[in-house]
C-alpha positions as CSV (number, residue, x, y, z in Angstrom):
1,M,-36.1,-18.5,-12.9
2,K,-33.4,-20.9,-12.0
3,S,-33.8,-24.5,-13.2
4,P,-34.1,-27.0,-10.3
5,H,-31.3,-29.0,-11.9
6,S,-28.7,-26.3,-12.5
7,P,-26.2,-25.8,-9.6
8,G,-26.3,-22.7,-7.7
9,L,-23.6,-20.1,-8.3
10,T,-22.4,-19.8,-4.8
11,P,-20.1,-23.0,-4.9
12,Q,-18.9,-21.9,-8.3
13,V,-17.9,-18.4,-7.3
14,V,-16.0,-19.9,-4.2
15,L,-14.4,-22.4,-6.6
16,F,-13.5,-19.6,-9.0
17,T,-12.0,-17.6,-6.3
18,L,-9.9,-20.3,-4.9
19,I,-8.6,-21.3,-8.3
20,R,-7.7,-17.7,-9.2
21,S,-5.8,-17.5,-5.9
22,V,-3.7,-20.4,-7.0
23,L,-3.2,-19.0,-10.5
24,N,-2.3,-15.6,-9.1
25,T,0.1,-17.2,-6.5
26,S,1.9,-18.8,-9.5
27,Y,2.3,-15.4,-11.1
28,R,3.2,-13.3,-8.1
29,M,5.6,-15.8,-6.3
30,V,8.7,-15.1,-8.5
31,Y,9.1,-11.3,-7.6
32,P,9.7,-11.5,-3.8
33,Y,11.8,-14.7,-4.1
34,L,13.7,-13.7,-7.3
35,S,17.2,-14.0,-5.9
36,L,16.4,-17.6,-4.6
37,F,15.1,-18.7,-8.0
38,Q,18.0,-17.0,-9.7
39,S,20.7,-18.6,-7.5
40,G,18.9,-22.1,-7.7
41,L,18.7,-22.0,-11.4
42,G,22.3,-20.9,-11.7
43,V,21.6,-18.2,-14.1
44,G,21.9,-14.4,-14.1
45,L,19.2,-11.7,-13.8
46,P,19.0,-11.1,-17.5
47,A,18.0,-14.8,-18.2
48,V,15.2,-14.7,-15.5
49,S,14.1,-11.3,-16.8
50,L,13.8,-12.6,-20.3
51,V,11.5,-15.4,-19.1
52,L,9.4,-12.9,-17.2
53,T,9.2,-10.7,-20.2
54,L,8.0,-13.7,-22.3
55,R,5.4,-14.4,-19.7
56,S,4.1,-10.8,-20.0
57,L,4.0,-10.9,-23.8
58,I,1.9,-14.1,-23.7
59,T,-1.0,-11.9,-22.3
60,F,-1.4,-10.4,-25.8
61,A,-2.4,-13.7,-27.2
62,G,-5.6,-13.6,-25.1
63,P,-7.9,-11.9,-27.7
64,F,-6.9,-14.5,-30.3
65,L,-7.7,-17.4,-27.9
66,S,-10.8,-16.1,-26.3
67,P,-13.1,-16.8,-29.2
68,I,-12.9,-20.5,-28.1
69,A,-15.0,-19.6,-25.1
70,D,-17.5,-17.4,-27.1
71,R,-17.9,-20.1,-29.8
72,Y,-17.6,-23.5,-27.8
73,G,-18.5,-22.4,-24.3
74,R,-17.0,-21.1,-21.2
75,R,-16.7,-24.6,-19.7
76,V,-14.5,-25.8,-22.5
77,S,-12.1,-22.8,-22.1
78,M,-11.8,-23.0,-18.4
79,L,-11.1,-26.8,-18.6
80,L,-8.4,-26.1,-21.2
81,G,-6.9,-23.5,-19.1
82,M,-6.6,-25.6,-15.9
83,G,-5.3,-28.5,-17.9
84,L,-2.6,-26.3,-19.4
85,F,-1.7,-24.8,-16.1
86,T,-1.3,-28.3,-14.5
87,F,0.8,-29.4,-17.5
88,G,2.9,-26.1,-17.1
89,A,3.6,-26.7,-13.5
90,L,4.6,-30.3,-14.1
91,M,7.2,-29.2,-16.6
92,V,9.4,-28.3,-13.8
93,V,8.9,-31.5,-12.1
94,W,10.0,-33.3,-15.3
95,L,12.7,-30.8,-16.2
96,P,14.1,-29.4,-12.9
97,D,16.4,-26.8,-14.5
98,F,16.3,-23.6,-16.5
99,R,14.6,-25.2,-19.4
100,G,11.7,-26.4,-17.3
101,F,11.5,-22.9,-15.7
102,A,11.6,-21.2,-19.0
103,V,8.7,-23.3,-20.4
104,S,6.6,-23.5,-17.3
105,L,6.0,-19.8,-16.5
106,P,4.8,-18.8,-19.9
107,L,2.7,-22.0,-20.1
108,M,1.0,-21.1,-16.8
109,A,0.5,-17.6,-18.0
110,L,-1.1,-18.8,-21.2
111,A,-3.4,-21.0,-19.0
112,Y,-4.3,-17.9,-17.0
113,I,-5.4,-15.8,-20.0
114,I,-7.5,-18.8,-21.4
115,F,-9.2,-19.4,-18.0
116,L,-9.9,-15.9,-16.7
117,P,-11.9,-14.3,-19.6
118,A,-13.9,-17.5,-19.8
119,M,-14.7,-17.4,-16.1
120,Q,-15.7,-13.7,-16.2
121,A,-17.9,-14.4,-19.3
122,Y,-19.6,-17.3,-17.5
123,L,-20.4,-15.1,-14.6
124,G,-21.6,-12.3,-17.1
125,D,-23.9,-14.9,-18.7
126,R,-25.6,-16.0,-15.4
127,V,-25.6,-13.0,-13.1
128,A,-27.8,-9.9,-13.8
129,Y,-25.9,-6.8,-14.6
130,E,-27.4,-5.0,-11.7
131,R,-25.7,-7.5,-9.3
132,R,-22.8,-8.6,-11.4
133,G,-20.3,-6.2,-9.7
134,R,-20.6,-8.0,-6.3
135,V,-19.9,-11.4,-7.7
136,M,-17.0,-10.3,-9.9
137,G,-15.7,-8.3,-6.9
138,I,-15.7,-11.4,-4.8
139,T,-13.6,-13.4,-7.3
140,E,-11.1,-10.4,-7.6
141,L,-10.3,-10.9,-3.9
142,S,-8.1,-13.7,-5.2
143,W,-5.4,-11.1,-6.3
144,S,-4.9,-9.9,-2.7
145,L,-5.4,-13.3,-1.2
146,S,-2.5,-14.8,-3.3
147,F,-0.3,-12.1,-1.9
148,I,-1.4,-12.4,1.7
149,F,-1.6,-16.2,1.9
150,G,-0.3,-17.8,-1.2
151,V,3.1,-16.1,-1.5
152,P,4.1,-16.7,2.2
153,L,3.1,-20.4,1.7
154,V,5.5,-20.5,-1.3
155,G,8.2,-18.9,0.8
156,A,7.7,-21.6,3.6
157,L,8.1,-24.2,0.9
158,L,11.2,-22.7,-0.4
159,G,12.7,-22.1,3.1
160,R,11.9,-25.6,4.2
161,S,13.3,-27.4,1.2
162,G,15.8,-25.0,0.0
163,A,15.0,-26.1,-3.6
164,W,13.7,-23.5,-6.0
165,Q,11.4,-26.1,-7.6
166,S,9.6,-27.0,-4.5
167,P,6.5,-24.9,-5.1
168,F,5.8,-26.4,-8.7
169,L,4.5,-29.9,-7.6
170,P,2.0,-28.5,-5.2
171,L,0.8,-26.1,-7.8
172,A,0.4,-28.8,-10.3
173,L,-1.6,-31.0,-7.7
174,L,-3.8,-27.9,-7.0
175,G,-4.3,-27.4,-10.8
176,G,-5.2,-31.1,-11.1
177,V,-7.8,-30.9,-8.3
178,S,-9.2,-27.6,-9.8
179,L,-9.6,-29.2,-13.2
180,L,-11.5,-32.1,-11.8
181,A,-13.7,-29.7,-9.6
182,L,-14.5,-27.7,-12.7
183,W,-15.3,-30.7,-14.7
184,R,-17.7,-31.9,-12.0
185,I,-19.4,-28.6,-11.0
186,L,-19.7,-26.7,-14.2
187,P,-22.8,-27.5,-16.6
188,A,-22.1,-27.9,-20.4
189,D,-22.7,-24.5,-22.0
190,R,-22.5,-22.9,-25.4
191,P,-23.4,-19.2,-25.7
192,A,-26.6,-18.5,-27.7
193,G,-25.9,-17.4,-31.2
194,Q,-22.4,-18.7,-31.3
195,T,-22.8,-21.9,-33.2
196,G,-22.6,-23.0,-36.8
197,P,-21.0,-21.3,-39.8
198,A,-21.9,-17.8,-38.9
199,A,-19.9,-18.2,-35.7
200,A,-16.9,-19.4,-37.7
201,A,-17.1,-16.6,-40.1
202,S,-17.3,-13.8,-37.5
203,L,-14.5,-11.6,-36.7
204,P,-14.6,-10.9,-32.9
205,L,-11.5,-8.7,-32.8
206,G,-12.9,-6.5,-35.6
207,R,-16.2,-6.1,-33.7
208,L,-14.3,-5.2,-30.6
209,V,-12.4,-2.5,-32.2
210,Q,-15.6,-1.2,-33.9
211,S,-17.5,-0.9,-30.6
212,P,-17.3,2.7,-29.3
213,A,-18.1,1.5,-25.7
214,A,-15.6,-1.3,-25.9
215,R,-12.8,1.1,-27.2
216,A,-13.4,3.6,-24.5
217,G,-13.4,0.9,-21.8
218,L,-10.2,-0.6,-23.1
219,L,-8.5,2.7,-23.1
220,T,-9.7,3.5,-19.7
221,F,-8.2,0.2,-18.5
222,L,-4.9,0.9,-20.1
223,L,-4.7,4.5,-18.5
224,L,-5.6,3.0,-15.1
225,T,-2.9,0.4,-15.1
226,A,-0.3,2.7,-16.8
227,A,-0.9,5.3,-14.0
228,N,-0.6,2.8,-11.3
229,E,2.6,1.1,-12.7
230,T,4.2,4.5,-13.0
231,V,4.1,4.8,-9.2
232,N,4.2,1.1,-8.4
233,L,7.6,0.4,-10.0
234,V,9.5,3.0,-8.0
235,F,7.8,3.5,-4.7
236,G,10.1,1.2,-2.9
237,L,13.1,3.2,-4.1
238,W,11.4,6.4,-3.1
239,L,10.8,5.2,0.4
240,E,14.3,3.9,0.6
241,Q,15.9,7.1,-0.6
242,R,13.5,9.6,1.0
243,F,13.2,7.9,4.4
244,N,16.0,5.5,4.6
245,F,13.6,2.6,4.8
246,Q,15.3,-0.8,5.3
247,L,14.2,-4.4,4.4
248,A,11.8,-4.8,7.3
249,A,10.2,-1.3,6.8
250,L,9.8,-2.0,3.1
251,G,8.2,-5.4,3.9
252,A,5.7,-3.7,6.3
253,A,4.9,-1.2,3.5
254,A,4.3,-4.2,1.2
255,V,1.8,-5.7,3.7
256,L,0.1,-2.3,3.9
257,I,-0.3,-2.4,0.1
258,G,-1.7,-5.9,0.2
259,L,-4.3,-4.9,2.7
260,S,-5.2,-1.8,0.6
261,E,-5.7,-4.1,-2.5
262,M,-7.9,-6.3,-0.4
263,G,-9.8,-3.3,0.8
264,G,-10.4,-2.0,-2.7
265,E,-11.6,-5.2,-3.9
266,G,-13.9,-5.7,-1.0
267,L,-15.2,-2.2,-1.3
268,S,-15.9,-2.6,-4.9
269,A,-17.8,-5.9,-4.3
270,W,-19.9,-4.2,-1.8
271,L,-20.6,-0.8,-3.5
272,V,-20.4,-1.0,-7.2
273,D,-23.9,-2.3,-7.8
274,R,-25.4,0.2,-5.3
275,L,-23.5,3.1,-6.8
276,G,-23.4,2.2,-10.4
277,K,-20.5,1.0,-12.4
278,V,-19.5,4.2,-14.1
279,W,-20.0,6.3,-11.0
280,S,-17.9,3.9,-9.1
281,V,-15.0,3.9,-11.5
282,R,-15.0,7.8,-11.4
283,A,-15.3,7.9,-7.6
284,G,-12.2,5.6,-7.3
285,L,-10.4,7.8,-9.8
286,L,-11.2,10.9,-7.7
287,V,-9.8,9.2,-4.6
288,N,-6.8,8.2,-6.6
289,L,-6.2,11.7,-7.7
290,L,-6.5,12.8,-4.0
291,A,-3.9,10.2,-2.9
292,A,-1.4,11.3,-5.6
293,G,-1.8,14.8,-4.3
294,V,-1.4,13.6,-0.7
295,M,1.9,12.0,-1.6
296,Y,3.0,15.0,-3.7
297,G,2.2,17.5,-0.9
298,L,2.8,15.5,2.2
299,G,5.5,13.1,0.8
300,G,8.2,14.8,2.9
301,Q,6.7,13.0,6.0
302,A,6.7,9.1,6.3
303,W,3.1,9.1,7.5
304,G,2.0,11.2,4.6
305,A,3.8,9.1,2.0
306,L,2.3,5.8,3.6
307,T,-1.2,7.2,3.8
308,G,-0.9,8.3,0.2
309,L,0.3,5.0,-0.9
310,F,-2.5,3.2,0.9
311,L,-5.2,5.4,-0.5
312,F,-3.5,5.2,-4.0
313,Y,-3.6,1.4,-4.1
314,L,-7.1,1.1,-2.5
315,S,-8.6,3.4,-4.9
316,F,-6.9,1.9,-8.0
317,E,-8.0,-1.6,-7.0
318,F,-11.6,-0.2,-6.4
319,S,-11.7,1.5,-9.9
320,L,-10.1,-1.5,-11.6
321,V,-12.5,-4.0,-10.2
322,S,-15.5,-1.7,-10.7
323,L,-14.7,-1.5,-14.3
324,L,-14.7,-5.2,-15.0
325,P,-18.5,-5.7,-14.8
326,L,-19.1,-2.6,-17.0
327,M,-16.7,-4.2,-19.5
328,S,-18.6,-7.4,-19.5
329,E,-21.7,-5.8,-20.8
330,T,-20.1,-3.8,-23.7
331,L,-20.6,-6.6,-26.1
332,P,-22.6,-9.4,-24.4
333,E,-22.3,-11.8,-27.3
334,L,-18.5,-11.5,-27.3
335,R,-18.0,-11.4,-23.5
336,A,-14.9,-13.6,-23.3
337,T,-13.2,-11.7,-26.2
338,V,-13.9,-8.4,-24.5
339,M,-12.5,-9.6,-21.2
340,A,-9.4,-11.0,-22.9
341,G,-9.0,-7.6,-24.6
342,T,-9.3,-5.9,-21.2
343,L,-6.6,-8.2,-19.9
344,A,-4.3,-7.4,-22.7
345,M,-4.8,-3.6,-22.4
346,G,-3.8,-4.0,-18.7
347,A,-0.6,-5.7,-19.7
348,L,0.0,-3.0,-22.2
349,G,-0.6,-0.3,-19.5
350,R,1.9,-2.0,-17.3
351,A,4.4,-2.0,-20.0
352,V,3.9,1.7,-20.7
353,G,4.2,2.5,-17.0
354,T,7.3,0.3,-16.6
355,Q,9.1,2.3,-19.3
356,L,7.8,5.7,-18.2
357,A,8.4,5.2,-14.4
358,P,12.3,5.1,-14.3
359,L,12.6,8.0,-16.9
360,L,10.6,10.3,-14.7
361,F,12.0,9.2,-11.4
362,N,15.6,9.5,-12.6
363,G,15.0,12.7,-14.5
364,V,12.5,14.6,-12.3
365,G,11.9,12.7,-9.1
366,M,8.8,11.1,-7.6
367,G,6.9,14.3,-8.2
368,G,7.3,13.7,-12.0
369,N,5.8,10.1,-11.6
370,L,2.8,11.4,-9.5
371,L,2.0,14.2,-12.1
372,A,2.0,11.7,-14.9
373,A,-0.3,9.4,-12.9
374,L,-2.6,12.4,-12.3
375,A,-2.7,13.3,-15.9
376,M,-3.5,9.6,-17.0
377,N,-6.2,9.4,-14.3
378,L,-7.8,12.6,-15.4
379,L,-8.0,11.4,-18.9
380,A,-9.5,8.0,-17.7
381,F,-12.0,9.9,-15.6
382,W,-13.3,11.7,-18.7
383,L,-13.1,8.7,-21.0
384,V,-15.1,6.2,-18.7
385,Q,-18.3,8.1,-19.1
386,R,-18.3,7.2,-22.9
387,V,-18.6,3.4,-21.8
388,Q,-22.3,3.2,-22.4
389,V,-23.8,-0.2,-22.3
390,R,-27.2,-1.6,-23.3
391,V,-28.2,-4.3,-20.7
392,A,-29.2,-7.5,-22.5
393,V,-32.6,-8.9,-21.7
394,R,-32.3,-12.3,-20.2
395,P,-34.3,-14.8,-22.3
396,P,-37.2,-16.8,-20.5
397,G,-35.9,-19.7,-18.6
398,K,-32.3,-18.4,-18.7
399,T,-30.7,-19.1,-15.3
400,A,-29.4,-16.1,-13.3
401,G,-28.0,-18.2,-10.5
402,D,-28.2,-17.4,-6.8
403,Y,-27.0,-13.9,-7.1
404,A,-29.3,-12.6,-9.8
């Protein structure tokens, strides 16, 4: 039963979705406007690539920072994350050159990996497992929203001012507003059983590795992201070489992918609790296998290639988002650590796919990439059934929020 003094989850879920849209915009804005950032900074592509690589490596710090949320509360971590994000964005305002850029992007990425696992753990604490997929799915819409709305707004700022640093002050202001909103709307919390000397002596990463369900889920997440990145990195080259797609056509394909991402996130929010988490992940993987087959068999025609890509991204996003609520219950007492580990495995999967994709594409062609994605998804399909969770019983008086 919800305490009459505890705020409902609806405004919190809306706030989380908006905040994540801002965070995701800061992450995704560099890629489509890479040439503008590069020329504005007066550096070559290797220098910008080095900053982006450092930003990606930051993700692996997540499992070492997430115990803050498990020991001291989700609110503390979320406030810390947004404070760091605001500071990171302001670095470019203070140092509008490559030094500021090189510090800003990794700091904002660090803020993201502190904020996100704490937010997901906060929802896991307050939303019953049977309804958690819908709530987490709603917040995952922020990924596609950032691409559909946030990135074009950044483009408008860049086009209007012509200055590469123009998006960073608005991002800092939005970060500051988000920080104040979180401080105002979130209740103080400290997860049960995570206080005192026992908590300080615990080894969350060791427990994560020792859990069979958590291990299976983490490996499933790695395989999902690696399979997707194996196709994601080269699909633009494939469309350009196979069908002579020019810039406008590639842009239209990018919009199609953005819509498919939103479709996958929305479908997961709608269906995952009805169908069951494991079944939903496996159903998405089956559609993903079908999509890869469509691209392999009908990829000689533009409509076949685009149809396959749409289904490939939609089903990937559906499986990925459906896996998150499942992961949130593998070790309920270490939710933030589990979710940070999941984020790190996603980064590792993308790194594997990034290395594998050009080797296959240059050596075998797109068929090699699709077959590799098929193999990884088949392994994930088998592995996810091993993610067995024991739903925690909610203590009397523990709030479940509006959605439970």
